[in-house]
N, C-alpha and C positions, 0 to 999 in steps of 0.2 A: 543518124547523128553519127559522123565519122567517129569511132572508139578515141584517138589520141587527142585528138580537137574538144573529144566530151572530155575524158580526163582531165585535159589542161583547163576548159571553162570552168569546170566544178572546182578543181583547186583555188580558181582565182576567184570566184565568187564566194567558196568561203572565206579568202582573205578579204574580200570587199564589204563584208558583212561587219568588220570592227568598224566600218568608217562611214557607210551609208545607212539610213534609214531604210524601210520597207518600200515605201515608195520610190525612192532610188536606185533600189535594186532592183524593182521590176522596172524602170527606167531603162536600165543599163542591159537588161536580158533582153528586151525590146528591140534596142538598138542592135546589138550583136545578133539575133534570128533576122534585123530587117535585112542586112548587108551579107545574108546567107554566108556565114564563115560555116557552119555547122552542117555540113550534108552528109547523107547516110548512103551507105555503102556496106555492102556485104566483105567480112573480113573474117577469118579463122583467127581465135586469141592468141594461138601460135606463130601468126605469121605478123603481130602487129609489133615487133620488133623490127622488121623490116621495113616502116613507115618513117620516115625520118621528120621528128619533130619543128627540124629547122624552116619544113614548108612555107608555102605562101599563105595557106589559111592558118597555121598556128602565127606565125608573124605578125598578121592583118589583126587576129583577136588581140596580141597584146600591143600591138600600138592603138587600137581601139580603147585598149582598156586603159592605156595610159591618157589618153587625150579624155575620156570621160572622167578620169579621177582629177586631172587637171581643172576641168568646166564646174566638176562641183564639189570638191573638196578645198578647205581652206591650205595656203601655203605649207604649213606643218602638217596637216594630215597628209596631205599630198607628198609630201617627202617621206612619210612616215612609211605612205603605204608602196612608193616606190621600193623604199629599203625594201620592205616585206616579200615585193613580186621579185626584187631580184636575186632574194633569199632562196625563195622556193624554187626559182628558177633554177640557179646552182644544185639544190638540192636534186632536181630532175635530171641535172646533168647537160640542160642547157646552157653551156656556158658562155658562148660569144657574144647573146642577147642579154645575160646577167652582167657581164663585162660592161657591156656596153651601157647598161642602164646604170650602173655604179659609178663608171668615169663621170658620167654626166651628175650625176648625184652630188661625187663630192666637191664638184666645182661650186655647186648652186646651195648647199644646205647651209643651214646659218647654226643649228643645234650641234654644237661639236661633239656632246655624247651621238650625234646620229652617223657623224661622221666620222669619229673611231670607229664605229662598228659597222661600217661601210666600208672603211678602210681594209677591217679586217676578213670582210667576204671577198673582197677584191684580191686582197695577197692570198687567199686560201686558193680562188679561181688560177691566180698564175704558179703557185706551187704546183697545182695540178697540172699547167702546161709546162713545166720546169721551165720557167720564165725567173732564173734566180734573183738577178741583181734587183729587178722590180718588187718583185716581192717582198723582199726583207727591207726594201726602200720604206713601204707601206706597211710594214707591221713595226717597223722604229715609229714612226709617224703617229700609228695609233696608239702606239704605247706612251708615248710623251701625252697624247689628250688625256689618254686615260689616267695618268699619273697627275695630271693638271686638274683633272676632276675629283680625284681621291677615291677613283673605283677602283678597288682592290680586286674584284672578281673580273675586272675589263685589265688591267695588267697581266691575272691569271692567264686570262684567255691568248694574251699576245706571247706568252712563255710558253703556252701550249702549243700555237702555231708555230713559234720557232724552235722549237721540239720538232715539231713537222718537217718546219723546213730542212735542216739538219739530219733528221732520221731517212728524208727522199734522198739526197744526197749523200748516205751511206757513212755519216758523221755522226757515230754511234754514242762516243762518249758527250759531245755537245748535244747531240738531241737528249739521251739521259739528263742531264744535268738542268735542260732547261724543262722536262718535263715536271722531273722531283720537286724544280723550284715552284713548279705550275702548282703541283698540288700542295705543296706548304701555306701558296697564301690564301689558301682555302678554308674555312673553317667546317666542321663537322657539319653537313646537311644544307651546306649555304647553297650550291649549285650543283647535284649530283649528277645532272646530265654531263656538266662539264668534267667532274669529276672521273667519271665513268669513261667518260673520253680520255683522259690523263691516263688512267690505268689502261686502258686496252692498248694506249700506243706503248707506255714500257713494256707491256706484256710482249708486243712486236720485237722491242729489241731484245727482251730475254731469250726469245727465241733464234736472234741471229745470235747470240752469243753462248748458245746451247746449253742456258738455263733454264732448264723446261718444268721444273718443281715453281719456282718463281714466277712464270710464265703463266702456269694455270691457276696459281693465287690471284695473280693480277686480271687474268680472263674471269673468275669465279666473280671477283667483284664488281666487275664491270657488269656484267653479262644480268644480276642478279639485281642492278640499277635499272639499268634499260628495259628489262621484264616490268618492274615496278611503275617506269613511265612510258612504257606500251611504243620504245621506239625500237619497232621492226625492219628497218631497216639497218640500224646499228647492230642490232641481234645476228644479222645475218652477216653483216662481217666481221663480227665474234667468231661466228663458226666457218668463216672461211680460213681465217687466222688459226683457231683449230686445225683445220686440214692440212695446213701449212706447217705446224708442228707436227705432224704425226707425218707429212710428208719428212721433215727436217730428223726424224727419230727412224725413220726408212719403214714405219708401219703403212704402206701404201693402201691394202684394203679399207683400214681406220679411214684415210686421209679421202679415198674416193666416197666413201659413206657422206663425209660432210661434205663436200666440192657439191654430191648430186642434189643434198638437201639446199644446201644454197643455190646452185642451178634453177631449182626448180621455184623458188621462194622469188628469188630476182627477175626470172619469166614473167611470173605472175604478176611483181609489183612494178615490171618497166626499169628496174635497176640497172641499168648499162655498166656502170664502172664494175659494179661485184661483177657481174653476169661473164666480163671479161676476165676478169681475173681467177674467176673460179672454173671458169674452160680452160684458162691455163692452168692452174693449179691441177685439175683432172689431170690436162694433157702430160704435164710433167711427172704427175705418177705413173701414167700409162708406158710412158719412153721409160722408167727406170723398173718398172716390170716386162719390159721387151716387149710391151702390146703397142707396138710401133703405129700400123695402121688405124688404130681407134684412137692413138696420139695424136698422128696429124690430122684427123678430122677435127679434134677437138682445138687444135693449134689455129686451123682455118676461122672456127668460128671466132675463137678471140680477138685474132688478127683483123676480124671483119668489124666488129664492135670499136677495138681499139682505134684504129683509124679513122673510124665514123665520128666517136669522141674526141679525139687526139690526145690520146693518153700514150707518149711517145714513152714512156718506161715500159709500158705492158708491148707496146710493139717493138722495143727495144729485148725484151725477154722472150718472144714469143720465135725471135731469130735464136737464140741460146737451145728454147726446146728443139727447134728443128735442126738446129748441131747437133743434140745429144741423139736424136730420133735417125739421121744419116751415118753418125759412127754408128749406131747399133745395126744398120743395114752393110756396113763396113765400106761406105761410099767415104771414103776419106776425105777426098779433094772439095769434097759438095760439102760436107760439114765443114769442114775449116773456112768457106765461104760463108757460111749463116754466121759462123763465131765471130768472124773477121766484121760483118755487118752490126751486131752485134754491140761488139767493143767500140765501134765509130759512134753507134748511137747511143750510146753510154756514156762514150766520154766528152759525145756535145751536151748530154744533159749534167754532166758534171757529177754521175751518180759512182761512187768508190764500191758501195756494195756490191751492187749488178756485175760492175767490173771485173771486182776480184771472183764472183761467181763464176761470169766467164773465163777467166784465167784457169779459174781451178780447170773447166772443161776443156780449155785448149791443155791442159798437162795430161787430164786424159786421154784427151785424142791422140795426143804424141804419145803418148805409153802405149796405144794400142796398134797404133799406126808403127811403132820401133823407131820412134826418132830420138832418142834419150836426150840429147840437146836441147830440145824444145820444151821436152816433159821437163826438164830440170829448170829453165827457164822462167815458164809461165806458172809452175807450181810456187818457186820462189817469189815471185809476184804476189800471189795468193796469198801465199804466207804471211808477208809483210802488213798486210794489211788485217788477216783474223789473229796477228798476232798484238797489232796497234788495239783492237777491240777488243783485245782479251780472251777470244771464243775459243777455252781450251780444247774441246773434240775436235774442232776441224785443225786446229794447231797440230794438237797430235798426232791425226788422221793424215795430214799433209805432211807432215816429217816423217811419217811411217812412209809413204809414198816415195818420197826422196832417197830414204835409206836403202829404196830396191835399183838405183839407176847405177 
């Protein structure tokens, strides 16, 4: 049985157990086997990431599942199963098919509760694709529905996703306000998974601002909750974020230990998004240690996955690290070209944090190449952003660099 399609089949079967009786589940299994969607082949586990889940067999499996559910479930349960299926596919980073299912479901669904939940999952997908205007409209629509339903947890989910929306754009102050609003809406132990997500989001913001002790506090809370819940994917994300904190603190060996741990888990569990950003995190650490050939290797690995999953923010950041590596090689013209690509992509997706980070790298590049005017111009652009978000350590560092102009 083809491994990735077998994994997908098992996930779908587990999902359907909520809605089908044993006889119906047997009929479903027989129908899937009858159309030969799952075929055997020899493949090493480490090669599984090369298989594209968007392939014909996987699509046929999903389409057949939807048709079977439509024929065998009530309208209410059919629509609930579609939501569960779309959420599972989004979790598996199958964004396009999940988006398609949710778009159709939102148009047809009768339950306002289910419509609100569906709007949020769709908004999350669009945020990951950097479709800012569409995503914020969906969040507002979901929040209005949850407010009409007096669903405080639902409103908290909207506030958390608003925080993610602003955080992904690098608007740190707005992001923090929404995350805190979300956390304040939850009663103690009301939704530990959501609370842990919010705390992990706040930890990331504190890293950006250089508040490492506060970040560790939030990380510890989040990891403890995720461990109790058995949320291994989210634990992996926290370990990646710890790596990013060590990277920011310039303790590169500790950062690489965290990234390697995440890479091992993400490869085994097929967490593509996490794998891409941890490959990139390791590449960044290696570049800053001047281990440039190794850094390039991990840049290419990150880029390969980021392109396949349409992660535009990661693609932009890969080009930034390419720029760092080429600067290390003293290939200043090539470094400039890579940083220009990174800047353009970040401008396109309106990510102010990544734009500031790339501006900072331009400043370092021009400092090293002897272009004092370019150095001053780019460092001042980065400084404006870091002053705005009150990232004191970065402000002090850039101010010192400017003083040597």
